[in-house]
Structures are given as structure tokens and as C-alpha cells.
C-alpha positions in Angstrom: -101.5 -171.8 10.0 -103.7 -171.1 13.0 -107.4 -170.1 13.0 -106.5 -166.8 14.6 -105.4 -165.6 11.1 -108.9 -166.2 9.7 -111.3 -163.2 9.3 -114.5 -164.4 7.7 -116.1 -160.9 7.9 -113.1 -159.4 6.0 -113.4 -162.2 3.4 -117.1 -161.4 3.0 -116.4 -157.7 2.6 -113.8 -158.4 0.0 -116.0 -160.7 -2.0 -118.8 -158.1 -1.9 -116.3 -155.5 -3.2 -115.1 -157.9 -6.0 -118.5 -159.3 -7.2 -121.0 -156.8 -5.9 -124.6 -157.7 -6.8 -123.8 -159.6 -9.9 -124.9 -163.2 -10.4 -122.7 -166.0 -11.6 -120.4 -168.8 -10.4 -117.5 -167.8 -8.1 -114.4 -170.0 -8.2 -112.8 -171.0 -4.9 -109.4 -172.5 -5.7 -107.4 -174.3 -3.0 -103.8 -175.5 -3.1 -102.8 -177.8 -0.2 -99.2 -178.3 0.9 -99.1 -181.7 -0.9 -102.3 -181.6 -3.0 -102.8 -180.3 -6.5 -105.1 -177.4 -7.3 -108.7 -178.0 -6.5 -111.5 -175.8 -7.7 -115.0 -175.5 -6.4 -117.8 -173.3 -7.6 -120.5 -171.5 -5.7 -123.3 -169.5 -7.1 -123.0 -165.8 -6.2 -124.6 -164.3 -4.2 -127.0 -167.0 -3.0 -124.2 -169.4 -2.0 -121.9 -166.8 -0.4 -122.2 -168.4 3.0 -121.2 -171.8 1.7 -118.2 -170.3 -0.2 -117.0 -168.5 2.9 -117.5 -171.6 5.1 -115.5 -173.8 2.6 -112.7 -171.1 2.5 -112.5 -170.9 6.3 -112.4 -174.7 6.7 -109.6 -175.1 4.1 -107.4 -172.1 5.1 -105.7 -173.6 8.1 -104.0 -176.3 5.9 -104.0 -174.8 2.4 -103.7 -171.6 0.4 -107.1 -170.2 -0.6 -107.7 -168.2 -3.8 -110.8 -166.8 -5.6 -111.4 -166.1 -9.3 -111.3 -162.4 -10.1 -114.4 -162.6 -12.3 -117.6 -164.6 -11.9 -118.3 -167.3 -14.5 -121.3 -168.2 -16.6 -120.9 -171.9 -15.6 -118.9 -174.0 -13.1 -115.8 -173.6 -15.2 -113.0 -171.0 -14.9 -111.8 -169.8 -18.2 -111.7 -166.9 -20.7 -114.8 -168.1 -22.5 -116.8 -168.4 -19.2 -115.7 -165.1 -17.6 -118.5 -162.6 -16.9 -118.0 -158.8 -17.0 -116.6 -157.2 -13.9 -116.1 -153.8 -12.3 -112.8 -154.3 -10.5 -109.2 -154.1 -11.9 -106.5 -156.1 -10.2 -102.7 -156.2 -10.1 -100.1 -158.4 -8.3 -97.3 -156.2 -7.0 -94.1 -157.7 -5.6 -92.4 -154.5 -4.3 -93.2 -151.6 -2.1 -95.4 -149.1 -3.8 -93.8 -145.7 -4.6 -95.3 -142.5 -3.3 -96.8 -141.7 -6.8 -98.4 -145.2 -7.0 -99.9 -144.8 -3.5 -101.2 -141.3 -4.4 -102.9 -142.7 -7.5 -104.5 -145.5 -5.5 -105.7 -143.1 -2.8 -107.4 -141.0 -5.3 -109.7 -143.9 -6.3 -111.9 -146.5 -4.7 -109.1 -149.0 -4.3 -108.1 -151.7 -1.9 -104.8 -153.5 -1.2 -104.4 -157.0 0.1 -101.1 -157.6 1.7 -100.0 -161.0 0.8 -97.9 -161.9 3.8 -94.5 -161.2 2.2 -93.2 -157.7 3.1 -93.8 -155.4 0.1 -96.0 -157.8 -1.8 -99.6 -157.0 -2.4 -102.7 -157.4 -4.6 -104.2 -154.1 -5.6 -107.8 -153.7 -6.6 -109.5 -150.6 -8.2 -113.3 -150.3 -8.6 -114.5 -149.0 -12.0 -117.7 -147.0 -12.4 -119.3 -149.6 -14.7 -119.2 -153.3 -15.7 -116.5 -153.9 -18.3 -116.2 -156.9 -20.6 -113.4 -159.4 -19.7 -111.2 -158.4 -22.7 -111.4 -154.8 -21.7 -110.6 -155.6 -18.1 -107.5 -157.6 -19.3 -106.3 -154.6 -21.4 -106.8 -152.2 -18.4 -105.1 -154.7 -16.1 -102.1 -154.7 -18.4 -101.9 -151.0 -18.1 -102.4 -151.1 -14.4 -99.6 -153.6 -14.1 -97.4 -151.3 -16.2 -98.3 -148.3 -14.0 -97.6 -150.2 -10.7 -94.7 -152.4 -12.1 -96.8 -155.4 -11.4 -96.7 -159.0 -12.5 -98.5 -160.6 -15.5 -101.6 -161.7 -13.8 -104.1 -159.7 -15.8 -106.0 -162.5 -17.5 -109.8 -162.8 -17.0 -109.3 -166.3 -15.6 -106.8 -165.2 -12.9 -107.2 -166.4 -9.3 -105.6 -164.4 -6.4 -105.6 -165.0 -2.7 -108.7 -164.4 -0.7 -108.5 -161.6 1.8 -109.0 -162.7 5.4 -107.2 -166.1 5.1 -103.6 -167.2 5.1 -102.5 -164.2 7.1 -103.7 -161.6 4.6 -105.5 -158.5 5.4 -107.2 -155.7 3.5 -106.1 -152.1 3.5 -108.6 -149.6 2.1 -106.3 -147.4 0.1 -108.8 -145.0 -1.3 -111.2 -144.8 1.6 -114.2 -146.3 -0.3 -116.8 -143.7 0.9 -114.8 -140.6 -0.1 -112.9 -141.8 -3.2 -114.7 -142.1 -6.5 -114.6 -145.3 -8.6 -112.2 -145.3 -11.5 -113.4 -143.9 -14.8 -112.4 -146.0 -17.7 -110.9 -143.0 -19.5 -108.8 -142.0 -16.5 -106.3 -144.8 -17.2 -104.3 -143.5 -20.2 -101.8 -146.3 -20.8 
């Protein structure tokens, strides 16, 4: 991994999309080539710069992930997850035209994971949703997109802007509306 694959501004933009103005503990999870998982916690938003600095320092030699939801304490788990306003899905295939059209009609982003056809998909909701409701909607989104079973409120996925990943605004953010909870009829 070379530092040319790092994009701190993209990572910052992604974290702002994911967490917005909420407050809580953000999990930065790192998996080295020979190390076990290591988790660090940074208070969002006031320790955003420290979180990004740590991610950029570790990315050249490790895979870098972030928790999908902020936590109430320095511990990632179902009992510490805070509400969130973004759905996520891990997709290991090229999206169909219908799937792309659905994503383009909402405030959605796609992070390409470095393997052709593999991506993490994110959809902004209009309101904060409880972790259990997010899990239910994530299951439906995974069904809609033929995605993997990474819908849990304690999920970590790769951080955009590191490890050769980049962000593709699928829905155009400014023009596309956030997802209404009732628009997902699974």
C-alpha cells in the first residue's frame, strides 16, 4: 500500500455523511497483515481530526474500518450502538440497472472496495432510526441488492479514502432526497 492511495478529505467527507452532527464514540478498527483486530475509539465530532490522523497512519500497512454507528461508550456492540440515519449494505457483485436506478433516486453513496464489482452501499434516511430498526431495514436493503449479511448495528466496514477505496455519489446528494422510512417496502 502506498500513501498515494490515501485521501483524507474523502475519509472526512464520508465520516460526516455517516455520523453527521451526532455525538458519540466512533470505532476505528484496524487489521494488520499479521496482527489481530485492534479497535480504538474517538469522540465524534470533537476528535475527528485524531481519528482521521490515526486512520491515515495505519492505512499503508493495515486494513482500516469504521463502525457504522456511533456508540454510547468506548465499546462497540449492540447494547452501545446509538441511533443512526444511514443504511448500509455489502454487495459482492455488479449492481443491476434496477438497483442502480433505486440508488440514484435517493441520497446514496457507493464505496468501491477494490475488488471489481464489490462495494459498500449507503443510503441516508430522513431521520434518526433506532439500531434495531436500522438492522431490519438493512436486512431488507441486503435482500433488495442481493447483499451480504452485514446488517448488524455493531458492523464495521472499510473507511472510504484508504486502502484504495473511493466514494461514488450514486444519488447526487444535493438533488436526491433522503430515503423515507416507508419507501422501503420489504
